[in-house]
KOLSEPA-768407 format. One record per residue (C-alpha): residue number from 0; z, y, x; chain. Coordinates in steps of 0.5 Angstrom, whole numbers, plus 2048, in hexadecimal, padded with zeros to 3 digits. Layout:
BEGIN
 seq   w   v   u mol
 NUM   Z   Y   X   A
...
end
This chain:
BEGIN
 seq   w   v   u mol
   0 7D6 869 83B   A
   1 7D4 86E 840   A
   2 7D8 86E 847   A
   3 7DB 875 845   A
   4 7DE 872 83F   A
   5 7E1 86D 844   A
   6 7E3 871 849   A
   7 7E8 875 844   A
   8 7EA 86F 841   A
   9 7EC 86C 848   A
  10 7EF 872 84A   A
  11 7F3 873 844   A
  12 7F5 86C 843   A
  13 7F8 86C 84A   A
  14 7FB 873 848   A
  15 7FE 86F 842   A
  16 800 869 845   A
  17 804 86E 84A   A
  18 808 872 845   A
  19 809 86C 841   A
  20 80C 869 847   A
  21 810 86F 848   A
  22 813 86F 841   A
  23 815 868 842   A
  24 818 869 849   A
  25 81C 870 846   A
  26 81E 86C 840   A
  27 821 866 844   A
  28 825 86B 849   A
  29 827 86F 844   A
  30 829 869 83F   A
  31 82C 866 846   A
  32 830 86D 848   A
  33 833 86E 841   A
  34 835 867 840   A
  35 838 867 847   A
  36 83B 86D 846   A
  37 83E 86B 83F   A
  38 841 864 843   A
  39 844 869 848   A
  40 848 86D 843   A
  41 84A 867 83F   A
  42 84D 864 845   A
  43 850 86B 847   A
  44 853 86B 83F   A
  45 856 864 840   A
  46 859 866 847   A
  47 85C 86C 844   A
  48 85E 868 83E   A
  49 862 863 842   A
  50 865 867 846   A
  51 868 86C 840   A
  52 86A 865 83D   A
  53 86D 863 844   A
  54 871 869 844   A
  55 873 869 83D   A
  56 875 862 83E   A
  57 87A 864 843   A
  58 87D 869 83F   A
  59 87D 864 839   A
  60 881 85F 83E   A
  61 886 864 840   A
  62 887 866 838   A
  63 887 85E 838   A
  64 88D 85D 83D   A
  65 891 863 83A   A
  66 891 860 833   A
  67 892 859 836   A
  68 899 85C 839   A
  69 89B 85F 832   A
  70 89A 858 82F   A
  71 89E 855 835   A
  72 8A4 85A 833   A
  73 8A3 859 82C   A
  74 8A3 851 82C   A
  75 8A9 852 831   A
  76 8AD 856 82C   A
  77 8AB 852 826   A
  78 8AD 84C 82A   A
  79 8B4 84F 82C   A
  80 8B5 850 824   A
  81 8B3 84A 821   A
  82 8B7 843 820   A
  83 8B5 83D 825   A
  84 8B4 839 81F   A
  85 8AE 83B 81A   A
  86 8B1 837 814   A
  87 8B6 83D 815   A
  88 8B1 843 816   A
  89 8AF 846 80E   A
  90 8A8 849 80D   A
  91 8AB 850 80B   A
  92 8AE 851 812   A
  93 8A8 850 815   A
  94 8A5 855 810   A
  95 8AA 85A 812   A
  96 8A9 859 819   A
  97 8A2 85A 818   A
  98 8A3 861 815   A
  99 8A8 863 81A   A
 100 8A3 862 81F   A
 101 89E 865 81B   A
 102 896 862 81C   A
 103 899 85C 81E   A
 104 898 855 81B   A
 105 89D 84F 81D   A
 106 89B 848 81C   A
 107 8A0 841 81D   A
 108 89B 83B 81F   A
 109 89E 834 820   A
 110 89A 82E 823   A
 111 896 82A 81F   A
 112 893 824 822   A
 113 88E 827 827   A
 114 88E 82E 824   A
 115 893 833 822   A
 116 894 836 81B   A
 117 897 83C 818   A
 118 89D 83A 814   A
 119 8A0 842 813   A
 120 89D 848 814   A
 121 89E 850 812   A
 122 897 850 80F   A
 123 896 84A 80A   A
 124 88F 84A 80A   A
 125 890 847 812   A
 126 894 842 80E   A
 127 88D 83F 80B   A
 128 888 841 811   A
 129 884 83B 814   A
 130 883 83E 81A   A
 131 884 839 81F   A
 132 886 839 826   A
 133 880 838 82B   A
 134 87D 839 832   A
 135 882 83C 837   A
 136 886 83F 831   A
 137 889 838 831   A
 138 889 836 837   A
 139 88E 83C 838   A
 140 892 83B 832   A
 141 893 833 835   A
 142 895 835 83C   A
 143 89A 83A 839   A
 144 89C 835 834   A
 145 89E 830 839   A
 146 8A0 834 83F   A
 147 8A2 83A 83C   A
 148 89D 83E 840   A
 149 896 83F 840   A
 150 892 83E 846   A
 151 88B 841 844   A
 152 885 845 848   A
 153 883 848 841   A
 154 888 84C 83D   A
 155 88F 84F 83F   A
 156 894 84B 842   A
 157 89C 84D 841   A
 158 8A2 84A 840   A
 159 8A2 845 83B   A
 160 89C 848 839   A
 161 895 849 838   A
 162 890 84D 835   A
 163 888 84C 835   A
 164 883 852 834   A
 165 881 856 82E   A
 166 87D 851 829   A
 167 87B 850 823   A
 168 87F 84E 81D   A
 169 87C 848 81B   A
 170 874 848 819   A
 171 874 84F 817   A
 172 872 854 81C   A
 173 874 85A 819   A
 174 87B 858 81A   A
 175 87E 859 821   A
 176 885 856 823   A
 177 889 855 829   A
 178 88E 84F 829   A
 179 894 84D 82E   A
 180 898 847 82E   A
 181 89F 846 830   A
 182 8A3 840 832   A
 183 8AA 83F 836   A
 184 8AB 837 835   A
 185 8B1 839 831   A
 186 8AE 839 82A   A
 187 8AB 834 826   A
 188 8A5 839 824   A
 189 8A0 83E 828   A
 190 8A0 845 826   A
 191 899 848 825   A
 192 899 850 825   A
 193 893 854 824   A
 194 891 85B 822   A
 195 88F 85D 81C   A
 196 886 85E 81C   A
 197 887 866 81B   A
 198 88B 866 822   A
 199 885 863 825   A
 200 87F 866 821   A
 201 881 86C 824   A
 202 87F 86A 82B   A
 203 87A 866 82A   A
 204 875 86C 826   A
 205 877 870 82D   A
 206 876 86A 832   A
 207 871 866 82F   A
 208 86A 865 832   A
 209 867 865 82B   A
 210 868 86C 82B   A
 211 865 86D 833   A
 212 85F 86A 82F   A
 213 85E 86E 829   A
 214 85E 874 82E   A
 215 859 871 832   A
 216 854 870 82C   A
 217 855 877 82A   A
 218 854 87A 830   A
 219 84D 875 831   A
 220 849 875 82B   A
 221 844 870 82E   A
 222 84A 86B 82F   A
 223 84A 866 828   A
 224 850 861 82A   A
 225 855 861 82F   A
 226 858 85A 82F   A
 227 85E 857 834   A
 228 85D 84F 835   A
 229 861 84A 837   A
 230 85D 844 83A   A
 231 862 83F 839   A
 232 862 83F 832   A
 233 85C 843 830   A
 234 857 83F 82C   A
 235 85B 839 82B   A
 236 85B 834 826   A
 237 861 838 822   A
 238 85E 83E 823   A
 239 859 841 81D   A
 240 854 846 81D   A
 241 858 84C 81E   A
 242 85C 84A 823   A
 243 862 848 81F   A
 244 865 841 821   A
 245 86B 83E 81E   A
 246 86D 83A 823   A
 247 86D 840 828   A
 248 870 846 825   A
 249 875 848 82A   A
 250 874 84F 82E   A
 251 873 84B 835   A
 252 86E 845 832   A
 253 86A 848 82C   A
 254 862 848 82E   A
 255 861 850 82C   A
 256 867 853 831   A
 257 865 85A 82E   A
 258 85F 85E 82B   A
 259 85A 85B 825   A
 260 856 856 825   A
 261 851 857 81E   A
 262 84A 856 822   A
 263 84B 84F 823   A
 264 847 849 827   A
 265 84D 844 829   A
 266 849 83F 82D   A
 267 845 844 831   A
 268 84B 848 833   A
 269 84F 843 834   A
 270 84A 840 839   A
 271 849 847 83C   A
 272 850 848 83D   A
 273 851 841 841   A
 274 84B 844 845   A
 275 84F 84B 846   A
 276 856 847 848   A
 277 852 842 84D   A
 278 84E 847 851   A
 279 852 84D 850   A
 280 84D 852 84F   A
 281 84B 856 849   A
 282 845 852 844   A
 283 841 857 840   A
 284 83C 854 83A   A
 285 837 857 836   A
 286 837 854 82F   A
 287 837 854 828   A
 288 83D 855 823   A
 289 83D 855 81C   A
 290 835 857 81D   A
 291 837 85D 821   A
 292 835 85D 829   A
 293 83B 85E 82D   A
 294 83D 85E 834   A
 295 843 859 835   A
 296 848 85A 83C   A
 297 84D 855 83E   A
 298 852 858 844   A
 299 857 853 846   A
 300 85E 855 848   A
 301 863 852 84D   A
 302 86A 856 84C   A
 303 86F 854 850   A
 304 875 84F 84E   A
 305 871 84E 847   A
 306 86B 84A 845   A
 307 864 84D 846   A
 308 860 850 840   A
 309 859 852 83E   A
 310 858 858 83B   A
 311 851 858 836   A
 312 84E 85F 835   A
 313 848 860 830   A
 314 844 865 831   A
 315 83E 868 82C   A
 316 836 867 82F   A
 317 834 86D 82A   A
 318 836 871 830   A
 319 831 86E 835   A
 320 82B 86D 82F   A
 321 82B 874 82D   A
 322 82B 876 835   A
 323 825 872 836   A
 324 821 873 830   A
 325 822 87B 831   A
 326 81F 87A 839   A
 327 81A 875 836   A
 328 817 87A 831   A
 329 816 880 837   A
 330 813 87B 83C   A
 331 80E 879 837   A
 332 80C 880 835   A
 333 80B 882 83B   A
 334 807 87C 83D   A
 335 803 87D 837   A
 336 801 884 839   A
 337 800 882 840   A
 338 7FB 87C 83E   A
 339 7F7 881 83A   A
 340 7F6 885 841   A
 341 7F4 880 844   A
 342 7EF 87D 840   A
 343 7EB 884 83F   A
 344 7EC 885 847   A
 345 7E9 87E 848   A
 346 7E3 87F 844   A
 347 7E1 885 848   A
 348 7E2 883 84E   A
 349 7DE 87C 84C   A
 350 7D9 881 84A   A
 351 7D9 884 851   A
 352 7D9 87E 855   A
 353 7D5 879 851   A
 354 7CE 87C 853   A
 355 7CD 879 85A   A
 356 7CF 873 858   A
 357 7CB 872 852   A
 358 7C5 873 857   A
 359 7C8 86E 85B   A
 360 7C9 869 855   A
 361 7C1 86A 854   A
 362 7BF 868 85B   A
 363 7C4 862 85B   A
 364 7C1 85F 855   A
 365 7BA 860 858   A
 366 7BD 85C 85E   A
 367 7C0 857 859   A
 368 7B9 855 857   A
 369 7B7 854 85E   A
 370 7B4 85B 860   A
 371 7B7 85B 867   A
 372 7B3 861 869   A
 373 7B6 866 865   A
 374 7BA 86C 869   A
 375 7BF 870 865   A
 376 7BF 878 867   A
 377 7C6 87B 866   A
 378 7C8 882 869   A
 379 7CE 884 86C   A
 380 7D3 881 871   A
 381 7D8 87F 86C   A
 382 7DA 877 86A   A
 383 7D4 876 865   A
 384 7CF 878 86A   A
 385 7D2 873 86F   A
 386 7D1 86E 86A   A
 387 7CA 86F 869   A
 388 7C9 86E 870   A
 389 7CC 868 870   A
 390 7C9 866 86A   A
 391 7C2 867 86E   A
 392 7C5 863 874   A
 393 7C7 85D 86F   A
 394 7C0 85E 86C   A
 395 7BD 85C 873   A
 396 7C1 857 875   A
 397 7C0 853 86E   A
 398 7BA 853 86F   A
 399 7B9 850 875   A
 400 7BF 84B 873   A
 401 7BB 849 86D   A
 402 7B5 848 871   A
 403 7B9 844 876   A
 404 7BC 840 870   A
 405 7B5 83F 86D   A
 406 7B4 83B 874   A
 407 7BA 838 875   A
 408 7B9 835 86E   A
 409 7B2 832 86F   A
 410 7B5 82F 875   A
 411 7BB 82C 872   A
 412 7B6 829 86C   A
 413 7B2 826 872   A
 414 7B8 823 875   A
 415 7BB 821 86D   A
 416 7B5 81D 86C   A
 417 7B4 81A 873   A
 418 7BB 818 872   A
 419 7BB 815 86B   A
 420 7B4 811 86D   A
 421 7B9 80E 873   A
 422 7BE 80C 86E   A
 423 7BA 809 869   A
 424 7B5 805 86E   A
 425 7BB 802 872   A
 426 7BC 7FB 870   A
 427 7C4 7FB 86F   A
 428 7C7 7FD 868   A
 429 7CA 803 869   A
 430 7CF 806 864   A
 431 7D3 80D 863   A
 432 7D8 80E 85E   A
 433 7DE 813 85E   A
 434 7E6 813 85E   A
 435 7E6 810 857   A
 436 7E0 80B 858   A
 437 7DB 80E 854   A
 438 7D4 80D 857   A
 439 7D1 813 85B   A
 440 7CB 810 85D   A
 441 7C7 809 85F   A
 442 7C1 807 863   A
 443 7BB 802 861   A
 444 7BE 7FD 865   A
 445 7C4 7FD 861   A
 446 7C0 7FD 85A   A
 447 7BC 7F7 85D   A
 448 7C2 7F3 85F   A
 449 7C7 7F5 859   A
 450 7C2 7F6 853   A
 451 7C5 7FC 851   A
 452 7C1 803 851   A
 453 7C2 80A 853   A
 454 7C3 80C 84C   A
 455 7C7 807 84A   A
 456 7CC 808 850   A
 457 7CC 810 851   A
 458 7D3 812 84E   A
 459 7D6 80C 84C   A
 460 7DA 807 850   A
 461 7D8 801 852   A
 462 7DB 7FA 850   A
 463 7D8 7F5 855   A
 464 7DE 7F2 858   A
 465 7E0 7EB 856   A
 466 7E7 7EA 853   A
 467 7E8 7E5 859   A
 468 7E6 7EB 85F   A
 469 7EA 7F0 85A   A
 470 7F1 7EF 85E   A
 471 7ED 7F0 865   A
 472 7E9 7F6 862   A
 473 7F0 7FA 861   A
 474 7F2 7F8 868   A
 475 7EC 7FB 86A   A
 476 7ED 801 866   A
 477 7F3 802 869   A
 478 7F1 802 870   A
 479 7EB 807 86E   A
 480 7F0 80C 86A   A
 481 7F3 80D 871   A
 482 7ED 80F 875   A
 483 7EC 808 878   A
 484 7E4 804 878   A
 485 7E3 7FE 875   A
 486 7DE 7FA 87A   A
 487 7DA 7F4 879   A
 488 7DE 7F1 874   A
 489 7DB 7EA 870   A
 490 7DC 7EA 869   A
 491 7D9 7E9 862   A
 492 7D6 7EE 85E   A
 493 7D3 7ED 857   A
 494 7CC 7EF 855   A
 495 7CA 7F2 84D   A
 496 7C9 7EB 84C   A
 497 7D0 7E9 84D   A
 498 7CE 7E4 852   A
 499 7D1 7E5 859   A
 500 7CE 7E7 860   A
 501 7D1 7E6 867   A
 502 7D1 7EC 86B   A
 503 7D4 7EF 871   A
 504 7D7 7F6 86F   A
 505 7D9 7FC 873   A
 506 7DC 802 86F   A
 507 7DE 809 873   A
 508 7E2 80F 870   A
 509 7DE 815 870   A
 510 7E2 81B 872   A
 511 7E1 822 872   A
 512 7E3 827 877   A
 513 7EA 828 876   A
 514 7EB 820 876   A
 515 7EB 81F 86E   A
 516 7E8 819 86C   A
 517 7E2 81B 867   A
 518 7DF 814 865   A
 519 7DD 80D 868   A
 520 7D6 80A 86B   A
 521 7D5 803 86B   A
 522 7D0 7FF 86E   A
 523 7CE 7F8 86D   A
 524 7CA 7F2 86E   A
 525 7C8 7EC 86B   A
 526 7CA 7E6 870   A
 527 7C9 7E0 86B   A
 528 7C3 7DE 86F   A
 529 7C7 7DF 876   A
 530 7CD 7DB 873   A
 531 7C8 7D6 871   A
 532 7C6 7D5 878   A
 533 7CC 7D5 87B   A
 534 7CF 7CF 876   A
 535 7C9 7CB 878   A
 536 7CB 7CD 880   A
 537 7D2 7CA 87E   A
 538 7CF 7C4 87B   A
 539 7CB 7C3 881   A
 540 7D0 7C4 886   A
 541 7D5 7BF 881   A
 542 7CF 7BA 882   A
 543 7CF 7BB 88A   A
 544 7D7 7B9 889   A
 545 7D6 7B3 885   A
 546 7D0 7B1 88A   A
 547 7D5 7B2 890   A
 548 7DB 7AF 88C   A
 549 7D6 7A9 88A   A
 550 7D4 7A8 891   A
 551 7DB 7A8 893   A
 552 7DE 7A3 88E   A
 553 7D8 79E 890   A
 554 7DA 79E 897   A
 555 7E1 79E 896   A
 556 7E0 798 890   A
 557 7DC 795 895   A
 558 7E1 792 89A   A
 559 7E6 78F 895   A
 560 7E0 78B 891   A
 561 7DD 789 898   A
 562 7E5 785 899   A
 563 7E4 783 892   A
 564 7DD 780 893   A
 565 7E0 77D 89A   A
 566 7E6 77A 897   A
 567 7E2 777 890   A
 568 7DD 774 895   A
 569 7E2 771 89A   A
 570 7E6 76E 893   A
 571 7DF 76C 890   A
 572 7DD 768 897   A
 573 7E4 764 898   A
 574 7E5 763 890   A
 575 7EC 765 892   A
 576 7F0 76B 88E   A
 577 7F4 76F 893   A
 578 7FA 773 890   A
 579 7FA 777 896   A
 580 7F3 779 895   A
 581 7F4 77A 88E   A
 582 7FA 780 88F   A
 583 7F5 783 894   A
 584 7EF 783 88F   A
 585 7F4 786 88A   A
 586 7F7 78C 88F   A
 587 7EF 78D 890   A
 588 7EE 78D 888   A
 589 7F3 793 888   A
 590 7F1 796 88D   A
 591 7EA 796 889   A
 592 7EE 798 883   A
 593 7F1 79E 886   A
 594 7EB 7A1 889   A
 595 7E7 7A0 883   A
 596 7ED 7A3 87F   A
 597 7ED 7AA 883   A
 598 7E6 7AA 883   A
 599 7E6 7AB 87B   A
 600 7EB 7B0 87B   A
 601 7E6 7B4 87F   A
 602 7E0 7B2 87B   A
 603 7E3 7B1 874   A
 604 7E5 7B8 870   A
 605 7EC 7B8 86E   A
 606 7EF 7BA 868   A
 607 7F3 7C0 86A   A
 608 7F8 7C4 865   A
 609 7FB 7CA 869   A
 610 802 7CC 866   A
 611 807 7D2 869   A
 612 80C 7CD 86E   A
 613 811 7CF 872   A
 614 80F 7CC 87A   A
 615 817 7CB 87B   A
 616 817 7C6 876   A
 617 811 7C2 878   A
 618 813 7C2 880   A
 619 81A 7C0 87E   A
 620 818 7B9 87A   A
 621 812 7B8 880   A
 622 819 7B8 885   A
 623 81D 7B4 880   A
 624 817 7AE 87F   A
 625 816 7AF 887   A
 626 81E 7AF 889   A
 627 81F 7A7 889   A
 628 819 7A6 88D   A
 629 81A 7AB 892   A
 630 822 7A9 892   A
 631 820 7A2 895   A
 632 81B 7A6 89A   A
 633 821 7AA 89C   A
 634 81E 7B0 89A   A
 635 821 7B6 897   A
 636 81F 7BB 892   A
 637 821 7C2 893   A
 638 81F 7C6 88D   A
 639 820 7CD 88C   A
 640 81E 7D1 886   A
 641 81E 7D8 883   A
 642 823 7DA 87D   A
 643 81D 7DD 87A   A
 644 818 7DA 875   A
 645 812 7D7 878   A
 646 80D 7D6 873   A
 647 806 7D5 873   A
 648 801 7D2 86F   A
 649 7FF 7CB 871   A
 650 7FE 7C3 86F   A
 651 805 7C1 871   A
 652 802 7B9 873   A
 653 7FD 7BC 877   A
 654 802 7C1 87B   A
 655 807 7BA 87C   A
 656 801 7B7 87F   A
 657 800 7BC 884   A
 658 808 7BD 886   A
 659 808 7B5 886   A
 660 802 7B5 88B   A
 661 805 7BA 88F   A
 662 80C 7B7 890   A
 663 809 7B0 890   A
 664 805 7B3 896   A
 665 80B 7B6 899   A
 666 80F 7B0 899   A
 667 809 7AB 89C   A
 668 809 7B0 8A2   A
 669 811 7B0 8A3   A
 670 812 7A8 8A5   A
 671 819 7AA 8A9   A
 672 81B 7AE 8A3   A
 673 81D 7B5 8A3   A
 674 81D 7BB 89E   A
 675 818 7BD 899   A
 676 819 7C5 898   A
 677 816 7C7 891   A
 678 817 7CF 88F   A
 679 814 7D1 889   A
 680 814 7D9 888   A
 681 811 7DF 884   A
 682 80D 7E4 888   A
 683 809 7E9 885   A
 684 805 7E5 87F   A
 685 805 7DF 882   A
 686 80A 7D9 882   A
 687 80A 7D6 88A   A
 688 80C 7CF 88B   A
 689 80D 7CD 893   A
 690 80E 7C5 894   A
 691 810 7C5 89C   A
 692 811 7BE 89F   A
 693 814 7BC 8A6   A
 694 80E 7B6 8A7   A
 695 809 7B5 8AD   A
 696 804 7BC 8AA   A
 697 7FD 7BB 8AA   A
 698 7F9 7BD 8B0   A
 699 7F5 7C3 8B0   A
 700 7EE 7C0 8B0   A
 701 7EF 7BD 8A9   A
 702 7F2 7C2 8A6   A
 703 7EB 7C5 8A4   A
 704 7E9 7BE 8A1   A
 705 7EF 7BD 89C   A
 706 7ED 7BC 895   A
 707 7E6 7B9 897   A
 708 7E6 7B2 893   A
 709 7E7 7AD 897   A
 710 7EA 7B1 89D   A
 711 7F1 7AF 89E   A
 712 7F6 7AE 8A5   A
 713 7F9 7A8 8A1   A
 714 7F7 7A0 8A2   A
 715 7F7 79F 89A   A
 716 7F5 7A6 898   A
 717 7EF 7A7 894   A
 718 7EF 7AF 895   A
 719 7EE 7B0 88E   A
 720 7F5 7B2 88C   A
 721 7F5 7B9 88F   A
 722 7EE 7BA 88C   A
 723 7F1 7B9 886   A
 724 7F7 7BD 887   A
 725 7F2 7C3 889   A
 726 7EE 7C3 883   A
 727 7F4 7C3 87E   A
 728 7F7 7C9 882   A
 729 7F0 7CC 881   A
 730 7EF 7CA 87A   A
 731 7F6 7CE 87A   A
 732 7F3 7D4 87D   A
 733 7F8 7D3 883   A
 734 7F7 7D1 88A   A
 735 7F9 7CC 88E   A
 736 7FA 7CD 896   A
 737 7FC 7C8 89C   A
 738 7FF 7CB 8A2   A
 739 802 7C5 8A7   A
 740 804 7C5 8AF   A
 741 803 7BE 8B2   A
 742 80A 7BC 8B4   A
 743 80E 7C1 8AF   A
 744 80C 7C0 8A8   A
 745 807 7C1 8A3   A
 746 807 7C8 89E   A
 747 804 7C8 897   A
 748 804 7CE 893   A
 749 802 7CE 88C   A
 750 801 7D4 888   A
 751 800 7D5 880   A
 752 7FF 7DB 87C   A
 753 806 7DE 878   A
 754 804 7DD 871   A
 755 804 7E3 86E   A
 756 807 7E5 867   A
 757 803 7E5 861   A
end
């Protein structure tokens, strides 16, 4: 596709987009303006209707009050003419009185249980009427019957008389009547007096709100329906879909106060009416009723001294749609003409400007092929000429930069080959992985140590961590992901053939300039030979220690053996058995046995089963064991123990032996009695046990020799007890420190690592 056509398409497309955007904006603004105007008109119409209805209500109430007064006059006159006993009144007498007063019905009612029943009436139909009193009507009649006077806020209260507002005769909304009740407590019946329908219908046709609604709909053809809704009873369980309610049918409580309710949607209207009453603001909805799109508005009214109601107005949407359709057609026609002009004009302009661009394109294609010596010649001082000059400068710079890049490429290649040679020739195994543990590269030493080749590893995850080292590996991985390095960790790794190798490994994260981790580099070294050499050195050290111990044992045993030999020779010469000599010899034999037993503890491997134990209970058991002996020596144990568990991995009997040795040493140093303080507490990741006595203490020159075999400051000691204790604490990965001041006492500090939760 040529550049001219592309420019034409781009310009035409841009103009088309602008035109479509303009049409959309015009459509939206017109639609919103028309809708807003319709909403405003509906609200204004509702307010006009509400105002007119309130004015007619005042007139209606004035007429209602005058008719009520007339009813009272008629009821008073009838009461004066009728006998107080209902049995003495004839039906014919009531009919004559009604004819005399014209348009008046007179009924006599008696109390029947909780209600009232018509017994005699000038209108025979009322004798069979089943229209019971309820609501405020019944409350007013009850007060009149009980007190001779009604005190009701509703209706009209006169002397011995009460009348309600106009209301329907039963459920039939086409008949409106006006009732009054008279009772002076001098007779055994109530007088109910009412106007005939024709008297009231004349007022209703003039003052009814329905007439205002009809006139309003005739003025504005767009209004499809106007409805006055009573929020208190609208949408109840007893209301049908047309707004009729068999339970609430009086003028003051019926769901539809005025107007019609043919375009029904009861549930939606009930919710909208509730929202309008609660918010006090008009609500407008755009919806479909019986397949026709309409605007429905709900305008709340709060008249003085009366319950609030809502005027619902339904307006046809066709007017808005037709206006918008006409405007869209005109806009589309104008846009099509403008688009045609733009297409033709853009094609002509593109032809004029495309010529120098074509020459620029040819030269740029030559530079794309690597011909940076090409130069453009465009005459004039316009932008394309300046563009040609900049392209020439760019070609010069590109040629220079290309030569530099070629030189840098050769230098980088040389450096890369040098680094590759160093990495591959180093004796340590190098492994580079990404964040997902996929192998990026390895060196020759790695291949030689573990058995895998580079082709087998690159791009795959390397599974060379033994199962027993997996937990340690996960902990190291967490540290690496936090940016920390793991240095000189001695561990095990698996070779390709499944065998394990002892290695020393250092791992560090590889980060970019922003500190983000890109991968990890591990350097490992086979330390199997070094470990074997260290094991041989340890064995040699043990043999040296055993030799020293053997020399000490020989020296210590020689003295009691000399004593035994002397006593045995003496008894052999004298041929006499001396029991005192036997006791001395038995004592020397016990001493030899003690020395040999402690030596065996040091030399013989012990079967150790480490378990998680609470040191508090071990110390308590030892104190209980030595408490009797301490009591005899006048020594008191002061035990101070933490309330938190002090769990360690330990062999219980060995730790008991340590604490027995330390406490016995303290007890033997306190010949005059005193207090031994034992404090056990947690500090950091260790359990610390302080044992402090009040004994004679140890001279400073002897402290450095403590723990050496057969070094002791006690007459009967061997020096092996403290050495055994140190070995036990070391096997538990702890420490034993002795501090002493001569004449003040000695303190032993045992530290053991806390057992971590699994």
